C-alpha positions as CSV (number, residue, x, y, z in Angstrom):
1,X,178.2,-96.1,-35.7
2,X,179.0,-92.6,-37.0
3,X,178.5,-89.5,-35.0
4,X,176.8,-86.7,-36.8
5,X,178.9,-83.6,-37.6
6,X,175.6,-81.7,-37.9
7,X,174.8,-79.8,-34.7
8,X,171.3,-78.5,-34.2
9,X,168.7,-77.8,-31.6
10,X,167.0,-80.8,-29.9
11,X,163.2,-80.7,-30.3
12,X,161.3,-80.4,-27.0
13,X,159.3,-83.5,-27.9
14,X,162.4,-85.7,-28.0
15,X,164.6,-84.2,-25.3
16,X,164.5,-86.3,-22.2
17,X,162.4,-89.0,-23.8
18,X,165.2,-91.5,-24.0
19,X,163.9,-92.8,-27.3
20,X,165.9,-92.7,-30.6
21,X,164.3,-90.6,-33.3
22,X,164.8,-90.5,-37.0
23,X,164.6,-87.1,-38.6
24,X,163.7,-86.3,-42.1
25,X,166.3,-87.0,-44.8
26,X,169.3,-84.7,-44.8
27,X,171.6,-83.4,-47.5
28,X,174.2,-85.9,-48.7
29,X,177.3,-85.8,-46.4
30,X,179.3,-88.5,-48.2
31,X,179.0,-88.0,-52.0
32,X,181.7,-90.6,-52.8
33,X,179.7,-93.2,-50.8
34,X,176.6,-92.3,-52.8
35,X,178.4,-92.7,-56.1
36,X,180.2,-95.9,-55.2
37,X,177.2,-97.7,-53.6
38,X,174.8,-96.8,-56.5
39,X,177.3,-97.7,-59.1
40,X,178.2,-101.1,-57.5
41,X,174.5,-102.0,-57.1
42,X,173.7,-101.0,-60.7
43,X,176.6,-103.1,-62.0
44,X,175.5,-106.1,-59.9
45,X,171.9,-105.8,-61.1
46,X,173.1,-105.6,-64.7
47,X,175.3,-108.7,-64.2
48,X,172.3,-110.5,-62.8
49,X,170.3,-109.7,-65.9
50,X,168.1,-107.1,-64.3
51,X,167.5,-104.2,-66.6
52,X,167.7,-100.5,-65.4
53,X,163.9,-100.1,-66.2
54,X,162.9,-102.8,-63.7
55,X,164.1,-101.0,-60.6
56,X,165.0,-97.4,-59.7
57,X,167.8,-96.8,-57.2
58,X,168.3,-93.7,-55.1
59,X,170.5,-92.7,-52.2
60,X,169.4,-90.9,-49.0
61,X,170.7,-90.1,-45.5
62,X,168.8,-89.7,-42.3
63,X,170.0,-88.2,-39.1
64,X,169.1,-90.3,-36.0
65,X,169.2,-88.6,-32.7
66,X,169.2,-90.1,-29.2
67,X,170.0,-88.5,-25.8
68,X,173.8,-87.9,-25.8
69,X,174.4,-88.0,-29.5
70,X,173.4,-88.8,-33.0
71,X,174.5,-90.6,-36.2
72,X,173.7,-90.6,-39.9
73,X,172.2,-93.7,-41.6
74,X,173.2,-94.0,-45.3
75,X,170.6,-95.8,-47.5
76,X,170.3,-97.1,-51.0
77,X,166.6,-97.3,-51.8
78,X,165.3,-99.7,-54.5
79,X,161.9,-98.9,-55.9
80,X,160.0,-101.4,-58.1
81,X,157.7,-100.3,-60.9
82,X,154.6,-101.0,-58.7
83,X,155.9,-98.6,-56.0
84,X,157.2,-101.1,-53.4
85,X,160.5,-100.1,-51.9
86,X,163.3,-101.6,-49.9
87,X,166.1,-99.8,-48.1
88,X,169.7,-101.2,-47.8
89,X,172.7,-99.9,-45.9
90,X,174.7,-98.0,-48.5
91,X,178.0,-99.2,-46.9
92,X,177.0,-102.8,-47.0
93,X,175.6,-102.5,-50.5
94,X,178.9,-101.1,-51.7
95,X,180.8,-104.0,-50.1
96,X,178.4,-106.8,-51.3
97,X,176.4,-105.5,-54.2
98,X,175.6,-109.0,-55.4
99,X,173.7,-109.6,-52.1
100,X,171.8,-106.4,-52.6
101,X,171.0,-107.3,-56.2
102,X,169.8,-110.8,-55.1
103,X,167.6,-109.3,-52.4
104,X,166.1,-106.8,-54.9
105,X,165.4,-109.6,-57.3
106,X,163.9,-111.9,-54.7
107,X,161.7,-109.5,-52.8
108,X,160.8,-106.7,-55.3
109,X,160.9,-108.2,-58.7
110,X,159.6,-111.8,-58.3
111,X,156.0,-112.8,-57.6
112,X,155.6,-114.1,-54.1
113,X,154.5,-117.7,-54.0
114,X,152.8,-119.0,-50.9
115,X,152.4,-122.8,-50.7
């Protein structure tokens, strides 16, 4: 868990509610993670024979707030040509890009077969 270095006012609707809340995406706080994660996943997709035109990758961060603190979630988002998306932890995708590529292939690029 990472604590957010981004201070800010706590909205009245959240303060005292006790529920975690995810804010809108924020500016990138870890540009080297962004580059490393996206590059690792692109390389793994290429090695798996998945062309760049089959899936679009992007990076985003979201600030999650809860009473007493906050943290930033780092995501690699894969978007298929039909608009379906999947989010992956950028840190895990960087560590195991082959797993991320396999998940993208299995869930976004192959037709679901129900038997």
